Biopython code that builds the backbone (N, CA, C, O; Angstrom):
import numpy as np
from Bio.PDB.StructureBuilder import StructureBuilder

atoms = [
    (1, "MET", "N", (48.007, 29.233, 30.423)),
    (1, "MET", "CA", (48.040, 28.277, 29.350)),
    (1, "MET", "C", (46.699, 27.540, 29.245)),
    (1, "MET", "O", (46.201, 27.326, 28.139)),
    (2, "LYS", "N", (46.117, 27.154, 30.369)),
    (2, "LYS", "CA", (44.812, 26.471, 30.363)),
    (2, "LYS", "C", (43.720, 27.390, 29.817)),
    (2, "LYS", "O", (42.792, 26.924, 29.155)),
    (3, "LEU", "N", (43.824, 28.699, 30.092)),
    (3, "LEU", "CA", (42.840, 29.645, 29.567)),
    (3, "LEU", "C", (42.856, 29.652, 28.044)),
    (3, "LEU", "O", (41.803, 29.703, 27.408)),
    (4, "ILE", "N", (44.050, 29.602, 27.461)),
    (4, "ILE", "CA", (44.186, 29.588, 26.004)),
    (4, "ILE", "C", (43.564, 28.305, 25.452)),
    (4, "ILE", "O", (42.802, 28.345, 24.486)),
    (5, "GLN", "N", (43.888, 27.182, 26.063)),
    (5, "GLN", "CA", (43.342, 25.910, 25.599)),
    (5, "GLN", "C", (41.819, 25.891, 25.709)),
    (5, "GLN", "O", (41.139, 25.419, 24.798)),
    (6, "ASN", "N", (41.283, 26.397, 26.809)),
    (6, "ASN", "CA", (39.831, 26.441, 26.978)),
    (6, "ASN", "C", (39.165, 27.335, 25.940)),
    (6, "ASN", "O", (38.087, 27.013, 25.440)),
    (7, "ALA", "N", (39.806, 28.461, 25.613)),
    (7, "ALA", "CA", (39.260, 29.361, 24.597)),
    (7, "ALA", "C", (39.193, 28.668, 23.240)),
    (7, "ALA", "O", (38.206, 28.818, 22.520)),
    (8, "ILE", "N", (40.228, 27.913, 22.884)),
    (8, "ILE", "CA", (40.241, 27.184, 21.609)),
    (8, "ILE", "C", (39.158, 26.104, 21.609)),
    (8, "ILE", "O", (38.443, 25.941, 20.621)),
    (9, "LEU", "N", (39.039, 25.375, 22.703)),
    (9, "LEU", "CA", (38.025, 24.325, 22.784)),
    (9, "LEU", "C", (36.609, 24.895, 22.681)),
    (9, "LEU", "O", (35.731, 24.283, 22.072)),
    (10, "LYS", "N", (36.395, 26.056, 23.273)),
    (10, "LYS", "CA", (35.063, 26.656, 23.303)),
    (10, "LYS", "C", (34.702, 27.369, 22.006)),
    (10, "LYS", "O", (33.580, 27.245, 21.515)),
    (11, "SER", "N", (35.667, 28.125, 21.443)),
    (11, "SER", "CA", (35.338, 29.014, 20.330)),
    (11, "SER", "C", (36.100, 28.744, 19.040)),
    (11, "SER", "O", (35.822, 29.381, 18.024)),
    (12, "GLY", "N", (37.051, 27.820, 19.054)),
    (12, "GLY", "CA", (37.856, 27.576, 17.862)),
    (12, "GLY", "C", (39.146, 28.377, 17.909)),
    (12, "GLY", "O", (39.537, 28.859, 18.972)),
    (13, "PRO", "N", (39.817, 28.526, 16.759)),
    (13, "PRO", "CA", (41.118, 29.205, 16.723)),
    (13, "PRO", "C", (41.084, 30.603, 17.342)),
    (13, "PRO", "O", (40.075, 31.305, 17.280)),
    (14, "VAL", "N", (42.212, 30.987, 17.938)),
    (14, "VAL", "CA", (42.378, 32.314, 18.533)),
    (14, "VAL", "C", (43.548, 33.010, 17.843)),
    (14, "VAL", "O", (44.244, 32.400, 17.031)),
    (15, "GLN", "N", (43.758, 34.251, 18.156)),
    (15, "GLN", "CA", (44.844, 35.032, 17.557)),
    (15, "GLN", "C", (45.999, 35.150, 18.536)),
    (15, "GLN", "O", (45.807, 35.473, 19.708)),
    (16, "ALA", "N", (47.206, 34.884, 18.039)),
    (16, "ALA", "CA", (48.413, 35.016, 18.861)),
    (16, "ALA", "C", (49.335, 36.050, 18.212)),
    (16, "ALA", "O", (49.621, 35.968, 17.017)),
    (17, "THR", "N", (49.790, 37.006, 18.990)),
    (17, "THR", "CA", (50.745, 38.007, 18.532)),
    (17, "THR", "C", (52.027, 37.786, 19.319)),
    (17, "THR", "O", (51.998, 37.660, 20.543)),
    (18, "PHE", "N", (53.165, 37.737, 18.605)),
    (18, "PHE", "CA", (54.424, 37.402, 19.260)),
    (18, "PHE", "C", (55.594, 38.132, 18.616)),
    (18, "PHE", "O", (55.470, 38.685, 17.523)),
    (19, "TYR", "N", (56.729, 38.126, 19.303)),
    (19, "TYR", "CA", (57.955, 38.735, 18.806)),
    (19, "TYR", "C", (58.638, 37.774, 17.841)),
    (19, "TYR", "O", (58.793, 36.589, 18.134)),
    (20, "VAL", "N", (59.042, 38.296, 16.694)),
    (20, "VAL", "CA", (59.729, 37.484, 15.694)),
    (20, "VAL", "C", (61.216, 37.818, 15.736)),
    (20, "VAL", "O", (61.607, 38.980, 15.840)),
    (21, "PHE", "N", (62.025, 36.783, 15.652)),
    (21, "PHE", "CA", (63.469, 36.933, 15.587)),
    (21, "PHE", "C", (63.953, 36.446, 14.234)),
    (21, "PHE", "O", (63.218, 35.753, 13.529)),
    (22, "GLU", "N", (65.166, 36.792, 13.863)),
    (22, "GLU", "CA", (65.628, 36.551, 12.497)),
    (22, "GLU", "C", (65.672, 35.082, 12.088)),
    (22, "GLU", "O", (65.750, 34.796, 10.893)),
    (23, "ASP", "N", (65.626, 34.143, 13.028)),
    (23, "ASP", "CA", (65.635, 32.730, 12.650)),
    (23, "ASP", "C", (64.244, 32.200, 12.293)),
    (23, "ASP", "O", (64.140, 31.135, 11.685)),
    (24, "PHE", "N", (63.176, 32.913, 12.654)),
    (24, "PHE", "CA", (61.824, 32.414, 12.422)),
    (24, "PHE", "C", (61.488, 32.212, 10.939)),
    (24, "PHE", "O", (60.926, 31.169, 10.602)),
    (25, "PRO", "N", (61.798, 33.145, 10.039)),
    (25, "PRO", "CA", (61.464, 32.916, 8.632)),
    (25, "PRO", "C", (62.119, 31.659, 8.036)),
    (25, "PRO", "O", (61.642, 31.134, 7.030)),
    (26, "ASP", "N", (63.196, 31.181, 8.643)),
    (26, "ASP", "CA", (63.891, 29.989, 8.143)),
    (26, "ASP", "C", (63.314, 28.681, 8.673)),
    (26, "ASP", "O", (63.808, 27.607, 8.330)),
    (27, "TYR", "N", (62.284, 28.757, 9.499)),
    (27, "TYR", "CA", (61.660, 27.553, 10.065)),
    (27, "TYR", "C", (61.164, 26.649, 8.941)),
    (27, "TYR", "O", (60.567, 27.114, 7.970)),
    (28, "THR", "N", (61.423, 25.343, 9.091)),
    (28, "THR", "CA", (60.923, 24.373, 8.110)),
    (28, "THR", "C", (60.078, 23.276, 8.743)),
    (28, "THR", "O", (59.092, 22.840, 8.147)),
    (29, "SER", "N", (60.445, 22.819, 9.945)),
    (29, "SER", "CA", (59.674, 21.766, 10.605)),
    (29, "SER", "C", (60.148, 21.591, 12.038)),
    (29, "SER", "O", (61.148, 22.175, 12.457)),
    (30, "GLY", "N", (59.403, 20.769, 12.782)),
    (30, "GLY", "CA", (59.745, 20.529, 14.178)),
    (30, "GLY", "C", (59.121, 21.569, 15.081)),
    (30, "GLY", "O", (58.316, 22.389, 14.639)),
    (31, "VAL", "N", (59.494, 21.532, 16.344)),
    (31, "VAL", "CA", (58.992, 22.486, 17.320)),
    (31, "VAL", "C", (59.972, 23.662, 17.372)),
    (31, "VAL", "O", (61.132, 23.500, 17.751)),
    (32, "TYR", "N", (59.490, 24.841, 16.989)),
    (32, "TYR", "CA", (60.346, 26.029, 16.942)),
    (32, "TYR", "C", (60.718, 26.488, 18.344)),
    (32, "TYR", "O", (59.876, 26.600, 19.235)),
    (33, "ARG", "N", (62.001, 26.747, 18.505)),
    (33, "ARG", "CA", (62.554, 27.382, 19.701)),
    (33, "ARG", "C", (63.500, 28.470, 19.198)),
    (33, "ARG", "O", (64.389, 28.209, 18.387)),
    (34, "ARG", "N", (63.300, 29.664, 19.679)),
    (34, "ARG", "CA", (64.134, 30.782, 19.227)),
    (34, "ARG", "C", (65.595, 30.512, 19.554)),
    (34, "ARG", "O", (65.939, 30.144, 20.677)),
    (35, "THR", "N", (66.457, 30.703, 18.542)),
    (35, "THR", "CA", (67.903, 30.590, 18.750)),
    (35, "THR", "C", (68.594, 31.918, 18.503)),
    (35, "THR", "O", (69.722, 32.128, 18.949)),
    (36, "SER", "N", (67.926, 32.809, 17.799)),
    (36, "SER", "CA", (68.509, 34.108, 17.460)),
    (36, "SER", "C", (68.212, 35.134, 18.547)),
    (36, "SER", "O", (67.196, 35.048, 19.237)),
    (37, "THR", "N", (69.103, 36.095, 18.689)),
    (37, "THR", "CA", (68.860, 37.219, 19.588)),
    (37, "THR", "C", (68.501, 38.479, 18.806)),
    (37, "THR", "O", (68.221, 39.523, 19.396)),
    (38, "GLU", "N", (68.511, 38.379, 17.470)),
    (38, "GLU", "CA", (68.217, 39.532, 16.617)),
    (38, "GLU", "C", (66.711, 39.677, 16.412)),
    (38, "GLU", "O", (66.095, 38.902, 15.680)),
    (39, "TYR", "N", (66.133, 40.676, 17.065)),
    (39, "TYR", "CA", (64.703, 40.968, 16.974)),
    (39, "TYR", "C", (64.364, 41.443, 15.570)),
    (39, "TYR", "O", (65.105, 42.228, 14.979)),
    (40, "ASP", "N", (63.227, 40.960, 15.031)),
    (40, "ASP", "CA", (62.859, 41.287, 13.654)),
    (40, "ASP", "C", (61.448, 41.860, 13.535)),
    (40, "ASP", "O", (61.003, 42.144, 12.423)),
    (41, "GLY", "N", (60.731, 42.039, 14.645)),
    (41, "GLY", "CA", (59.401, 42.633, 14.582)),
    (41, "GLY", "C", (58.361, 41.826, 15.334)),
    (41, "GLY", "O", (58.677, 40.941, 16.128)),
    (42, "ILE", "N", (57.112, 42.161, 15.057)),
    (42, "ILE", "CA", (55.971, 41.510, 15.694)),
    (42, "ILE", "C", (55.126, 40.876, 14.598)),
    (42, "ILE", "O", (55.023, 41.413, 13.495)),
    (43, "HIS", "N", (54.523, 39.734, 14.903)),
    (43, "HIS", "CA", (53.740, 39.003, 13.915)),
    (43, "HIS", "C", (52.498, 38.419, 14.593)),
    (43, "HIS", "O", (52.527, 38.098, 15.781)),
    (44, "THR", "N", (51.420, 38.285, 13.842)),
    (44, "THR", "CA", (50.184, 37.709, 14.351)),
    (44, "THR", "C", (49.811, 36.494, 13.511)),
    (44, "THR", "O", (49.899, 36.519, 12.283)),
    (45, "VAL", "N", (49.393, 35.430, 14.195)),
    (45, "VAL", "CA", (49.022, 34.183, 13.529)),
    (45, "VAL", "C", (47.741, 33.632, 14.150)),
    (45, "VAL", "O", (47.288, 34.102, 15.193)),
    (46, "ARG", "N", (47.178, 32.646, 13.501)),
    (46, "ARG", "CA", (45.991, 31.951, 14.006)),
    (46, "ARG", "C", (46.451, 30.728, 14.790)),
    (46, "ARG", "O", (47.079, 29.827, 14.233)),
    (47, "LEU", "N", (46.142, 30.700, 16.065)),
    (47, "LEU", "CA", (46.531, 29.594, 16.948)),
    (47, "LEU", "C", (45.434, 28.535, 16.882)),
    (47, "LEU", "O", (44.293, 28.779, 17.275)),
    (48, "LEU", "N", (45.799, 27.352, 16.377)),
    (48, "LEU", "CA", (44.829, 26.307, 16.080)),
    (48, "LEU", "C", (44.655, 25.278, 17.186)),
    (48, "LEU", "O", (43.550, 24.780, 17.402)),
    (49, "GLY", "N", (45.739, 24.956, 17.890)),
    (49, "GLY", "CA", (45.651, 23.905, 18.898)),
    (49, "GLY", "C", (46.993, 23.630, 19.525)),
    (49, "GLY", "O", (47.874, 24.489, 19.527)),
    (50, "TRP", "N", (47.154, 22.436, 20.058)),
    (50, "TRP", "CA", (48.368, 22.081, 20.781)),
    (50, "TRP", "C", (48.582, 20.583, 20.722)),
    (50, "TRP", "O", (47.698, 19.824, 20.323)),
    (51, "GLY", "N", (49.766, 20.175, 21.124)),
    (51, "GLY", "CA", (50.099, 18.760, 21.170)),
    (51, "GLY", "C", (51.382, 18.553, 21.936)),
    (51, "GLY", "O", (51.923, 19.484, 22.532)),
    (52, "VAL", "N", (51.869, 17.315, 21.916)),
    (52, "VAL", "CA", (53.131, 16.964, 22.554)),
    (52, "VAL", "C", (53.902, 16.083, 21.593)),
    (52, "VAL", "O", (53.382, 15.074, 21.116)),
    (53, "ASP", "N", (55.135, 16.457, 21.308)),
    (53, "ASP", "CA", (56.038, 15.648, 20.496)),
    (53, "ASP", "C", (56.883, 14.818, 21.451)),
    (53, "ASP", "O", (57.424, 15.349, 22.420)),
    (54, "SER", "N", (57.001, 13.535, 21.190)),
    (54, "SER", "CA", (57.722, 12.648, 22.120)),
    (54, "SER", "C", (59.184, 13.045, 22.285)),
    (54, "SER", "O", (59.767, 12.799, 23.341)),
    (55, "ALA", "N", (59.782, 13.647, 21.280)),
    (55, "ALA", "CA", (61.189, 14.058, 21.376)),
    (55, "ALA", "C", (61.361, 15.522, 21.759)),
    (55, "ALA", "O", (62.316, 15.876, 22.451)),
    (56, "GLU", "N", (60.432, 16.383, 21.308)),
    (56, "GLU", "CA", (60.614, 17.830, 21.470)),
    (56, "GLU", "C", (59.711, 18.477, 22.522)),
    (56, "GLU", "O", (59.867, 19.662, 22.817)),
    (57, "GLY", "N", (58.781, 17.728, 23.085)),
    (57, "GLY", "CA", (57.951, 18.247, 24.159)),
    (57, "GLY", "C", (56.683, 18.926, 23.698)),
    (57, "GLY", "O", (56.293, 18.805, 22.537)),
    (58, "PRO", "N", (56.021, 19.660, 24.628)),
    (58, "PRO", "CA", (54.732, 20.296, 24.329)),
    (58, "PRO", "C", (54.882, 21.469, 23.367)),
    (58, "PRO", "O", (55.882, 22.187, 23.379)),
    (59, "TYR", "N", (53.854, 21.640, 22.530)),
    (59, "TYR", "CA", (53.898, 22.714, 21.535)),
    (59, "TYR", "C", (52.505, 23.248, 21.254)),
    (59, "TYR", "O", (51.497, 22.592, 21.518)),
    (60, "TRP", "N", (52.477, 24.457, 20.712)),
    (60, "TRP", "CA", (51.289, 25.049, 20.105)),
    (60, "TRP", "C", (51.409, 24.838, 18.609)),
    (60, "TRP", "O", (52.523, 24.776, 18.087)),
    (61, "ILE", "N", (50.296, 24.728, 17.907)),
    (61, "ILE", "CA", (50.321, 24.686, 16.445)),
    (61, "ILE", "C", (49.554, 25.897, 15.929)),
    (61, "ILE", "O", (48.436, 26.175, 16.363)),
    (62, "ALA", "N", (50.175, 26.611, 14.996)),
    (62, "ALA", "CA", (49.595, 27.849, 14.491)),
    (62, "ALA", "C", (49.692, 27.899, 12.971)),
    (62, "ALA", "O", (50.580, 27.298, 12.366)),
    (63, "ALA", "N", (48.766, 28.625, 12.375)),
    (63, "ALA", "CA", (48.752, 28.831, 10.930)),
    (63, "ALA", "C", (49.347, 30.198, 10.627)),
    (63, "ALA", "O", (48.961, 31.209, 11.214)),
    (64, "ASN", "N", (50.287, 30.205, 9.709)),
    (64, "ASN", "CA", (50.934, 31.435, 9.264)),
    (64, "ASN", "C", (50.366, 31.785, 7.891)),
    (64, "ASN", "O", (49.927, 30.890, 7.170)),
    (65, "GLU", "N", (50.363, 33.040, 7.518)),
    (65, "GLU", "CA", (49.809, 33.434, 6.224)),
    (65, "GLU", "C", (50.859, 33.523, 5.122)),
    (65, "GLU", "O", (50.564, 34.043, 4.046)),
    (66, "TRP", "N", (52.060, 33.037, 5.353)),
    (66, "TRP", "CA", (53.140, 33.205, 4.380)),
    (66, "TRP", "C", (53.069, 32.246, 3.208)),
    (66, "TRP", "O", (53.886, 32.387, 2.297)),
    (67, "SER", "N", (52.196, 31.318, 3.156)),
    (67, "SER", "CA", (51.938, 30.356, 2.082)),
    (67, "SER", "C", (52.162, 28.943, 2.580)),
    (67, "SER", "O", (52.802, 28.717, 3.606)),
    (68, "THR", "N", (51.625, 28.008, 1.836)),
    (68, "THR", "CA", (51.778, 26.602, 2.207)),
    (68, "THR", "C", (53.175, 26.078, 1.887)),
    (68, "THR", "O", (53.500, 24.943, 2.237)),
    (69, "GLN", "N", (53.992, 26.877, 1.237)),
    (69, "GLN", "CA", (55.371, 26.485, 0.955)),
    (69, "GLN", "C", (56.284, 26.714, 2.161)),
    (69, "GLN", "O", (57.394, 26.185, 2.213)),
    (70, "TRP", "N", (55.811, 27.502, 3.126)),
    (70, "TRP", "CA", (56.609, 27.827, 4.313)),
    (70, "TRP", "C", (56.271, 26.857, 5.433)),
    (70, "TRP", "O", (55.124, 26.429, 5.556)),
    (71, "GLY", "N", (57.254, 26.508, 6.249)),
    (71, "GLY", "CA", (57.038, 25.692, 7.439)),
    (71, "GLY", "C", (56.478, 24.324, 7.129)),
    (71, "GLY", "O", (56.908, 23.663, 6.184)),
    (72, "GLU", "N", (55.527, 23.906, 7.919)),
    (72, "GLU", "CA", (54.861, 22.613, 7.734)),
    (72, "GLU", "C", (53.537, 22.843, 6.997)),
    (72, "GLU", "O", (52.457, 22.800, 7.587)),
    (73, "GLU", "N", (53.656, 23.086, 5.695)),
    (73, "GLU", "CA", (52.512, 23.392, 4.826)),
    (73, "GLU", "C", (51.729, 24.602, 5.314)),
    (73, "GLU", "O", (50.498, 24.590, 5.333)),
    (74, "GLY", "N", (52.454, 25.653, 5.711)),
    (74, "GLY", "CA", (51.838, 26.905, 6.156)),
    (74, "GLY", "C", (51.576, 26.986, 7.645)),
    (74, "GLY", "O", (51.106, 28.012, 8.136)),
    (75, "THR", "N", (51.873, 25.915, 8.374)),
    (75, "THR", "CA", (51.718, 25.943, 9.823)),
    (75, "THR", "C", (53.080, 25.788, 10.480)),
    (75, "THR", "O", (54.069, 25.459, 9.826)),
    (76, "PHE", "N", (53.113, 26.030, 11.776)),
    (76, "PHE", "CA", (54.336, 25.803, 12.544)),
    (76, "PHE", "C", (53.976, 25.397, 13.950)),
    (76, "PHE", "O", (52.875, 25.665, 14.431)),
    (77, "ARG", "N", (54.907, 24.754, 14.594)),
    (77, "ARG", "CA", (54.758, 24.385, 16.003)),
    (77, "ARG", "C", (55.784, 25.185, 16.788)),
    (77, "ARG", "O", (56.935, 25.321, 16.374)),
    (78, "ILE", "N", (55.355, 25.708, 17.919)),
    (78, "ILE", "CA", (56.237, 26.500, 18.781)),
    (78, "ILE", "C", (56.078, 25.978, 20.215)),
    (78, "ILE", "O", (54.994, 25.543, 20.604)),
    (79, "THR", "N", (57.140, 26.022, 20.981)),
    (79, "THR", "CA", (57.110, 25.475, 22.336)),
    (79, "THR", "C", (55.926, 26.018, 23.134)),
    (79, "THR", "O", (55.573, 27.193, 23.035)),
    (80, "ARG", "N", (55.332, 25.141, 23.916)),
    (80, "ARG", "CA", (54.195, 25.503, 24.760)),
    (80, "ARG", "C", (54.632, 25.453, 26.220)),
    (80, "ARG", "O", (55.310, 24.521, 26.652)),
    (81, "GLY", "N", (54.228, 26.481, 26.969)),
    (81, "GLY", "CA", (54.527, 26.518, 28.396)),
    (81, "GLY", "C", (55.806, 27.254, 28.744)),
    (81, "GLY", "O", (56.134, 27.393, 29.922)),
    (82, "THR", "N", (56.536, 27.731, 27.742)),
    (82, "THR", "CA", (57.785, 28.465, 27.989)),
    (82, "THR", "C", (57.670, 29.943, 27.635)),
    (82, "THR", "O", (58.556, 30.734, 27.958)),
    (83, "ASN", "N", (56.572, 30.313, 26.968)),
    (83, "ASN", "CA", (56.358, 31.685, 26.516)),
    (83, "ASN", "C", (57.483, 32.184, 25.616)),
    (83, "ASN", "O", (57.820, 33.367, 25.636)),
    (84, "ASP", "N", (58.060, 31.288, 24.831)),
    (84, "ASP", "CA", (59.115, 31.665, 23.887)),
    (84, "ASP", "C", (58.569, 32.735, 22.939)),
    (84, "ASP", "O", (57.466, 32.591, 22.413)),
    (85, "CYS", "N", (59.311, 33.771, 22.728)),
    (85, "CYS", "CA", (58.962, 34.902, 21.864)),
    (85, "CYS", "C", (57.731, 35.663, 22.370)),
    (85, "CYS", "O", (57.106, 36.404, 21.611)),
    (86, "GLY", "N", (57.387, 35.483, 23.631)),
    (86, "GLY", "CA", (56.197, 36.125, 24.181)),
    (86, "GLY", "C", (54.912, 35.551, 23.593)),
    (86, "GLY", "O", (53.866, 36.201, 23.624)),
    (87, "PHE", "N", (54.991, 34.334, 23.059)),
    (87, "PHE", "CA", (53.869, 33.742, 22.327)),
    (87, "PHE", "C", (52.611, 33.604, 23.179)),
    (87, "PHE", "O", (51.505, 33.722, 22.652)),
    (88, "GLU", "N", (52.748, 33.361, 24.462)),
    (88, "GLU", "CA", (51.587, 33.143, 25.323)),
    (88, "GLU", "C", (51.108, 34.423, 26.020)),
    (88, "GLU", "O", (50.194, 34.377, 26.843)),
    (89, "ASP", "N", (51.723, 35.559, 25.692)),
    (89, "ASP", "CA", (51.371, 36.826, 26.344)),
    (89, "ASP", "C", (50.206, 37.561, 25.705)),
    (89, "ASP", "O", (49.439, 38.216, 26.410)),
    (90, "ALA", "N", (50.053, 37.469, 24.392)),
    (90, "ALA", "CA", (49.049, 38.281, 23.697)),
    (90, "ALA", "C", (48.137, 37.393, 22.858)),
    (90, "ALA", "O", (48.297, 37.289, 21.642)),
    (91, "ILE", "N", (47.192, 36.763, 23.518)),
    (91, "ILE", "CA", (46.220, 35.894, 22.862)),
    (91, "ILE", "C", (44.876, 36.617, 22.863)),
    (91, "ILE", "O", (44.396, 37.049, 23.911)),
    (92, "LEU", "N", (44.278, 36.743, 21.694)),
    (92, "LEU", "CA", (42.990, 37.422, 21.571)),
    (92, "LEU", "C", (41.939, 36.450, 21.063)),
    (92, "LEU", "O", (42.190, 35.648, 20.164)),
    (93, "TYR", "N", (40.757, 36.538, 21.659)),
    (93, "TYR", "CA", (39.638, 35.726, 21.193)),
    (93, "TYR", "C", (38.354, 36.410, 21.629)),
    (93, "TYR", "O", (38.353, 37.250, 22.529)),
    (94, "GLY", "N", (37.286, 36.043, 20.989)),
    (94, "GLY", "CA", (35.996, 36.606, 21.338)),
    (94, "GLY", "C", (35.015, 35.517, 21.722)),
    (94, "GLY", "O", (35.168, 34.357, 21.340)),
    (95, "GLU", "N", (34.021, 35.903, 22.474)),
    (95, "GLU", "CA", (32.947, 34.995, 22.800)),
    (95, "GLU", "C", (31.670, 35.542, 22.183)),
    (95, "GLU", "O", (31.427, 36.749, 22.195)),
    (96, "TYR", "N", (30.869, 34.655, 21.652)),
    (96, "TYR", "CA", (29.642, 35.055, 21.001)),
    (96, "TYR", "C", (28.477, 34.932, 21.957)),
    (96, "TYR", "O", (28.307, 33.918, 22.634)),
    (97, "ALA", "N", (27.670, 35.994, 22.001)),
    (97, "ALA", "CA", (26.456, 35.953, 22.827)),
    (97, "ALA", "C", (25.321, 35.416, 21.955)),
    (97, "ALA", "O", (25.214, 35.750, 20.775)),
    (98, "HIS", "N", (24.495, 34.596, 22.548)),
    (98, "HIS", "CA", (23.366, 34.031, 21.786)),
    (98, "HIS", "C", (22.076, 34.631, 22.258)),
    (98, "HIS", "O", (21.011, 34.288, 21.744)),
]
sb = StructureBuilder()
sb.init_structure("model")
sb.init_model(0)
sb.init_chain("A")
sb.init_seg("    ")
for serial, (resi, resn, name, xyz) in enumerate(atoms, 1):
    if name == "N":
        sb.init_residue(resn, " ", resi, " ")
    sb.init_atom(name, np.array(xyz, "f"), 0.0, 1.0, " ", f" {name:<3s}", serial, name[0])
structure = sb.get_structure()
């Protein structure tokens, strides 16, 4: 988890690929936690940062490409530190050589 945070701090947003379940498209707000067991595919998003909600705990914040009408104006928060949906398993980023 610290490696992901350090990559964002050093290079900006990174790419996260995760398993999508049938409840994800219905997300509107709050910190997403998978409730469905019905697998719906794989999805990739831009991981922007992280935070802590006083009621819902630590989260990642990511930008989805489905439009600003979806989620929290095109972004969503997903639990951080639990690897829900395999979110913390496949993070891609690059480093630039100068």
